[in-house]
N, C-alpha and C positions, 0 to 999 in steps of 0.2 A: 709797576702796573703794566708797562709795555711787555715785560717778559711773560706775565700771566696771559696777556692777549695773544702773544705768539704761540704759547703752549696750546691754548684753546683752538687757535686757527690750525695748527698742525694736527691736532686730534680730529677736527672736523674734516680736514683733507684726507686723513688716513681712512676714514669711513668709506671713501669713494675709490680707494685704491684696490686693484684686483687682488683677490685672496685675502682681504683683510676682514677678520672676525665675522665671517658670514654665518648666518643661522644654519645649524645642521639640519638636513632633511629629516622628516619624521620617521618614526619606527612604528609599523603596524603590528598589532597583536591579534591573532585569530584563535579563538578557543576551539579545540577539537575534543569533545567529550562524548562518552557513550560509544555505542557500536557504530562502526564506519559503514555507511551505506550510500545510496544515491544522493541523499540530501547533503551528507558531509562532502562528497566529491564535488557537487555543484557549488556549495558554499566556499570551499577552498579555491576552486578554479576561478570563481568570480573575485575572491579576495586577492589572488595573485594579479589578476588583471587590474584591480583597483590600486594595488600597490605600485604598479608600473605607471598608471595614469596619474596618481598623486605625487609621483617622484619620490617615493619612500626609499631610504637607503637599506632597509632591512625589514623582512617579514618574519615575525616570531610566531611559530605554530605551537601554542601551548596545549599539550596533549595529556589526556587521561582516558585511555580507551582499552577495552578488553580485546579488541580486534574487530573484524568485520568481513564484508564481502570481498572476494578476490578482485572482481571487476572494478569495484569502487576504489579499492586500494591502488590498483594499477593506474586508474585515471588520475588519482592524486599524485602518484609518483611521476607520471608523464608531465603533469603540470609543473612540478617542482624542477625536474630536469630541464624543462624548456623555459624556466623563469629567468628573465633578465635581472630580477631583483634577488639578492641572496636570501635564502630561507634558513632559519634556525629552528630546529625541532627541540622544544624544551619540555621535558616531562616534569610537570609541576601541577599543583603544589605538592608538598610532602604528603605521602600516602597514595599518590597517583601511580599509574603504571602505563607502559606502552607495550602491551602484549600482542602476540600474533601479528596482525597487519600493522600495528603501531611500530613494531620493530623494523619492518621493511621501510616505512615512511621515515623513521629516524635515520636509518642508514642512507637513504636517498638525499637527505637534506645537506646543505652546505656546511652547517654547524649542527653538532649533536651535543645537547647539554641535558643535565638532570638535576633536580633538586634533591637534597638529602632526604632519605626515607622513601625513595621511589625505586621502581624496578622495571626491567624490560626483559624480553625474551619469550620463550614458549611459542616459537613461530612455526611449529609443525602444521602443515595444511590439514584442515579438518576434512574428514571423510565426506564426500559429496555423493548424493544419489541414494539408492536403496539397496546397494550391494552388500550391506551389512558391515558390522564392525567386529573386531576381534573380541573374543570372550574376555571379560574383566579379569578372570583368574589366570590368563596366560601372560607370560612375560613378553613385554614389547621388544621389538627388534632393536638392537643396539648398533650405532654407527651406520656406515653405508651398507645398504642391503645388497645382497648378491643379485645380479641382473641376469644371470644365465638360466635361472629357474630350475637348476639341477639340485637334487637332494635338498630342496627347500623344506625347512621345518614347518609344522602345521601353523605355528604362530607367526610366520613371516607374511608380510602384506602381499596381496595379489599384484598382478601386472599393472592395473590402473593406479593402485596406491603407490607403487614404486615410481611410475611415471610422474605422478604429482609430486612426490618427494624429491626426485632428481630435478624436476623443473624449478621447484621452489628453492632448492639449494643453489642451483646455478644462478637464479635470479638475484638472490641476496648476496651471493659471492661477487657477482658483477658490480653490484652497488657498493660493496665494501672496497673493492679494488678501485673503483672510480673516485671514492672519497679518501682513500688511503687509510682505511680503518681495518680492524682485526677481522680478516676474512675467515680464518679458521674457526673462531668462536661463532661467527655468523652462521656458518654451515652447521655447527653443532646445535645452535638454537633451532634450526629447522629439523635436523635429523633426530635429535635427542630431546628436544623440547626443554632445554636448560634455560635458566634465568640468571640475571645478575642484579645486584644492588647498585646504587649510584657510585659508591666508592670502588667497588670491584670493576664496574664498567670503565671508570676512569683509569684504573691501574692496568687494565688489559687493552687499552687503546680502542675501546668501543665507542667512547665519546671523547670530546675535546676538553670539557670542563664541567664543573658543578657550580651551582649558584642557588641562593635561597629564594630569590624572586626575580621578576623581570628587570627592575632597575639594577640589581646586582649583576645580572647577566649582561646588560648593556655596558656596564662599567668594565667588566672583564673583557668584553669584545672590542673595546675602543682601540683603534689603531691596527686591527687585524686586517690582513689582505685576503680577499676571497675572489675566486674566479667563477664566473657564470658564462652563459652563452653569449652575453653582450660584452665580455671582457673582464678585466681585473677591477675590483672595487676595494677601496680603502674605507673602513668603517670609522665614523666619528660619532659614536653612540653615547659617549659620556655626556649626560645631561640633555640628550635629545628628547624631543617631544614624543610621548607615547600615545598612540591613537588605538584604542581598543574597538574592534569591529564585532558587534554582536549579530547573531543570526537574524535576518530580516523575516518578513511575513512569508516570502517565497520559500525560504529554507524550512521554516516551521511547518508550513502547509505540506511541503514535500516529505518531511520527516513523519508527518502524521499519516498521509495516505499510503506511503510505502511500508508502513507496518503491515505485515501479512494478514493479521486479523482484521484490520480496518479495510484493506483491499478486498478481502473476502466478503465483508459486510456490504461494501459499496457495490460489488458485483451482484450480490443477491438482491439488494434493494433496487438496482437498475432493472433486473429481469422482472421482478414482481411489479415495479411501476409500469413498465411497458405492457405487461400482461393485463393489468387493470385498465389501462387506456384502450387496448384493443378489445377487451371484453365489454367495456362500457364506453364507447366513443362519446366525446363531448365534455368529459370532466376536465381535460387539459392538464390539470395540476399533476396527477400521477404520471402522465407521459413526460412532462417537462422534468420533474424530479428524477424519474427513472432514467431518462436519457443522460442527464448530467452525472448521476451516480455511476451509470454504466461506463461512460467515457473516462471518468476519474479512476474507476477500478481497473479498466483495461490499461490506462496510462501507467498506473502504479505497477501492475503486473509486468508491463513492458520493461520497467527498470529493475525488476527483481529476477533472480535466477529461477524461472518458473519451469516446473515439470509439465509439459503440455498434455501428457496423458492424464495427470491430475486435473488440469483445467477442463479437458474434454469430459471427464467423469462428473465434474461439478455441473457443467452445462447440461449433460445428459440427465443427471439427477433432478435438476430444476425442471427440465422439460417433462419428465415422468410425473412429477408432483403436480405440475400445471395440467397435464393431460388427464389426471384423475378427476378433475372437475367436469370434464366434458365426456369422458368415456366411463362406461359401467364396468369396472374391473374388480369390484368388491375389495378394494384396498391394495391390490397387487401392485399397481403402478406407484402408489404412494410409498409403500414399503420399499420397493425396489429403488425408487428415486432417493429415498432417505439413505439407503445403504450406499448407493453410488455417490451421493453428495458427501457423505462422511469420509469415504475412502479417498475421494478426490481432494478433499480439503486437507487431509493428512499428507497427501503426496504433493500438494500444490507448490511449495517452495522447495527447490532442489538443493538444500543445504542443511547441515545440522548445527550451524553456528548459533550460539545463545542469542536470543532476542529476535531471531529471524524465522522461527517456526510458528505454525498456527497452533495456539493452545488447544489441548485436547478438550478442556472444558468448554471453550467457545464452540468447537466443532459439534460437541454433543448438544449444547444448548440451541444452536442454530438449526441443527437437524431435527430435533424434537419440536421446536417451535414451528418450523416449516411444515412438518408432517401434520401437526395438530391444526395449523391454520388451514391446510388444504382439506383435511377431513371436515372441519367446520364449514368451509365454503361448500363442499360437496353435499353435506347433510342439509344445509339450507336450500341448495338447489333442488335436492330430492323432495323436500317438503313443499317447495313452491310448485313442483311438477304435479304433486298429488292434490293440490287445491283445485276447487272448481273454477272453470273458466268464467271470467267476469267481463269479457269483452269479445266482440266479433260475433260471427254467425252462431257459434255453439252456445254463446251466452243467451241468445234470443230464445232458443228452444226451451220450452217449459216456463217461460216468463209469463207473469200475470199482467194483464192489461185491462182496458175498459173500452167498450164499444162507443163510438161517437155518433153512430147512426144506426137505424134499424136495418137488419139484414133479413130478407125473406128466405124461406126454405128452398132447398134445391139448388144450392150453389150460388147464392146471391153474394154480391160484393159490396163493400162499404168502406168506412174509415174507422180506425181505432187508435188508441194511444197505448204504446208499449215502451217501458223504460224512459218515459218522459218525451218520447218522440212520436210523431203522427205517421202512421203506416196505412197503406191500403190493405184491407183484409178481406178474406172470403171464408165462408163457413157452410158446411153441409146441413147445419141445423139453423133454424131462425134465431136471431139475436135481437134484443131490444136495446135501444139507446141507454147507455149508463150501465149495462149489464157487464159483469166481470167475465173475462175470457182468458184462455190459455193458448199460447203459441205451440203448434205441433209440427210445423214445417215452414220452409221458406222457399219461394220460387222467385228469384230476382228481388224485386221491390215489393212483392206481394206476400203477405203472411197468411198461412192457413191456420185457422184458430178453431176452437170449440168452446162451448160454455164451461166456465170453470166450476159453476155450481153443479152441473151434470156429472163432471168428473169426480167431484168430491162425493156426490151422492152414490156414484157407482163404486168408489173405493170403500165407502162405508158399508154398502151392501155386500161387497166381497168379504 
């Protein structure tokens, strides 16, 4: 009995000894799916900060992306390189890919891993701007393009494309050298757009290991030593607590408004809302909604690679269509505005990356809707202008009233009721009380009238 008591006492004391069976720090898992953009960069940056705050020993970036914006990709890579917590890029689940920008992020991470049935590569920078792309029937340039520009074949990229290619190749080569991975293949992925499967990537030293899922990845990483900006770390990931962080409302909202099509609709709604408020002051709601939409749209465009010439054309087109309501241009302003808006919308986002262009159907629908709406407002305004005046001095002329007192001949004055109001009246002909009269002129607060019966009889005689 005493031996059992001593064993229990030793076990209890061992719990309080330094380094004795402490619980391993958690492992955070962040999903990176879809096109990489401002929302992805913000989500990952905040995720790294949270991993440091929670004392996580490892941050797993589970990727399935076709690529994305260069600026957002570089923001993510800067955050990974400056992270005190080791970051493991894991291309998963099976069937996922880390193409284009995803390849750069994988090379920048402290650990690169892939699930079976995944692939990475095709990291050639996409043509940016409106300078055009090579014809589809031409053979693409192979290997490192000549930079002297002499005797360049017709299918060789121009100066801008070569600069982008060399910059991207140097960038990924630097990341490969930093992590001790295959720099030669990384450069080929940029220059020749080659890709690798998981097994091929492991065999060519592009990644460190393969794993079927996150628990298997953590088991394989247990005991591995990694170096970050904060020093060397030894992973104890076997059986560690896995905390999966899903995108919050801020990330979801940012991903919605940074969609180029949504940003364009917000911009248009903001301009029209303010137009309605200025045209009809006092409604308040159109102005409030318009101001919010305009600010959200401008914020989204600030985060996107915007072509400012396209933005200027959009604003010019909207201004022309609004001006059509106030100016008589017989549709010239509306048609010109629709053309300017459509061209500007197609030029708005300065990249050809999939998922970041404004759909042609949306541009056509918005342009036609805006032009139709402006034509409808203009036609209603024109009809309202042709209607007879129902208030003011012009409405009094020709109105029928009733004499409230007898008026003698020769310019006598008295009182009469016109449009439900009592007026002082004068008449060149005598009028009897209760007789119908017609207003022919106004002088201040005095109305000049004549007998309505005499007018009717003269018209019948004519």
